[in-house]
Phi, psi and omega in degrees: 000127179300131172226143177070171185269071182219168173281135182230164177239144175234141177282163175299324179290321176300309183297323180298321179294319183298314180295325181293336176250019181051045177253011183219151172237121186258130186239121179268111181269008178286165178293156183311314179301321179288322176295319179298324182288315180201143179200168173283129181306134175090359185285146171270141176267117179219084178308131178301328186285345182236011193293126172263103189301329178293335178286336184290133179299151181264130175300142174248165181306332183244008179205117188257146172269121183244128183260147174209158175222208181290308185240348183114347180289310186293317182291329177296313180301310181296321178299317179298318181298317184294318177298310180299332176278357179088006186265089188230162359282151180254113185246128176235154188276125179292128176080352171064204181297329178301315177296319176301312184292319181298327177284357178075023181271160188298133177224134173278123184236133179239105182295342179272357179287158174298155179292153184310154176298325181295315174299320176297316174307309182300318181295304177302314180297313178299320175301315180292318176294320178289323179293317172304314183298305181301311180296323179298323177281331188255330188249292180202140178304339181299334179293343174298342174300322179302314179297315181296318178298316181294316176304311179300320176297321180290318178299315178296321176307310178301318183285319185268351188054036173223120182253104173308319177298315178300313180303314180299309179299330184287339178278352179293142184312318182294333178276352183269348182283124175267203190290000000 
């Protein structure tokens, strides 16, 4: 149960109990395409990339706002932002949607939604590396720079937890569709 003006974390079993007794509002901070593909039933979509902290519902003594994303990284970031803005308590779901699904809890799935951003990044990055390697071997070694550039970008994304390619792909029209 939340106490005090701090960022807190909640397990999937705690959140499930809160939802069963109508004591939680669930906010999904993933991008619209991710939300459209699968989500916790009843969740609100408030993508981190477009988030207005003042628009996030405020926890009440008898009903708490719980943030989640795919793994818990983005929701933790948003929870920190909420605390810094004085919007507390800020609660995020430990392990995100992955933990929710691993616990066998209900998830709304739309098979017509675009594939996840992570898979899109993997497909685009893999295609660029493959193309750069083939062209480097068959046309000119200068094309190997493309593979090196993509590899450096992926390394930077891993170190900083910020993926420019994912942010670019998230802006495509088919990734803007929410539920």
